[in-house]
C-alpha positions as CSV (number, residue, x, y, z in Angstrom):
1,X,73.1,55.7,69.9
2,X,75.8,58.1,69.5
3,X,76.4,56.5,66.2
4,X,72.8,58.0,65.0
5,X,72.7,61.2,67.6
6,X,76.4,62.0,66.6
7,X,77.3,60.5,63.3
8,X,80.3,57.9,63.8
9,X,83.2,60.6,64.3
10,X,81.8,62.5,66.9
11,X,80.7,59.2,68.3
12,X,84.3,58.7,68.9
13,X,85.2,61.6,70.5
14,X,82.1,61.4,72.7
15,X,83.1,57.6,73.8
16,X,86.6,58.7,74.2
17,X,85.8,61.3,76.9
18,X,83.4,59.0,78.5
19,X,86.3,57.1,79.1
20,X,88.6,60.5,80.0
21,X,86.0,61.1,82.5
22,X,86.0,57.0,83.8
23,X,89.7,57.7,84.5
24,X,89.4,60.9,86.3
25,X,86.1,59.7,88.6
26,X,86.1,55.9,88.4
27,X,83.9,53.9,87.2
28,X,81.3,54.3,89.9
29,X,80.1,58.0,89.7
30,X,80.1,57.8,86.2
31,X,78.3,54.5,85.7
32,X,75.5,56.4,87.8
33,X,75.6,59.6,85.7
34,X,75.4,57.2,82.6
35,X,72.2,54.9,84.1
36,X,70.4,59.2,85.4
37,X,71.0,60.2,81.4
38,X,69.8,57.1,79.8
39,X,66.7,57.0,82.4
40,X,65.6,60.8,81.1
41,X,66.2,59.7,77.8
42,X,69.2,61.6,77.2
43,X,73.4,61.0,76.1
44,X,74.8,64.2,75.9
45,X,78.2,64.8,77.8
46,X,76.2,67.6,78.8
47,X,74.1,66.0,81.6
48,X,76.6,63.6,82.6
49,X,78.8,66.3,83.2
50,X,76.6,67.8,85.7
51,X,76.4,65.1,87.6
52,X,80.0,64.3,87.7
53,X,81.3,67.7,88.6
54,X,79.7,67.9,92.4
55,X,81.5,71.8,94.0
56,X,81.1,69.2,96.8
57,X,83.2,66.0,95.6
58,X,86.2,65.6,97.4
59,X,89.5,64.1,95.6
60,X,89.8,60.9,95.2
61,X,91.8,58.6,97.4
62,X,92.9,55.2,96.2
63,X,94.8,52.7,98.9
64,X,97.8,51.6,97.2
65,X,99.7,48.0,98.2
66,X,102.1,48.0,100.8
67,X,104.9,46.7,98.2
68,X,104.3,49.7,95.7
69,X,103.7,52.3,99.3
70,X,107.9,53.3,98.2
71,X,107.1,54.4,94.9
72,X,107.1,57.9,94.0
73,X,104.9,58.7,90.8
74,X,105.5,62.3,88.8
75,X,103.9,63.5,85.7
76,X,105.6,65.1,82.7
77,X,104.3,68.2,80.8
78,X,104.6,68.4,76.9
79,X,106.8,71.0,77.1
80,X,109.2,69.1,79.1
81,X,109.9,67.3,75.6
82,X,110.4,70.6,73.4
83,X,114.4,70.1,73.6
84,X,113.8,66.9,71.6
85,X,111.8,68.7,69.2
86,X,115.0,71.2,68.9
87,X,118.1,68.6,68.8
88,X,116.6,66.7,65.5
89,X,117.0,63.4,64.1
90,X,119.9,62.7,66.0
91,X,120.0,58.9,65.6
92,X,121.3,58.7,62.2
93,X,124.9,59.4,62.9
94,X,126.3,58.4,59.3
């Protein structure tokens, strides 16, 4: 359906955004939004986005197993690695 509407290249991008929505919002709300969009004959992300970005939505919390509760996960930024670009190729010392 996506390929028919958007063409192969853009359909791949749309599918990637849907997968991103799964990561950001979880399976259940994305599945509900997709089902609602498809039942209304729509396959665009605008209708999916409206269903997912409810201003009353609270942050999702995930239960962490006790064995993992002592770990802290930090996220990096692309700019954290800018110094590597400035160093260039230092792997070949010969």
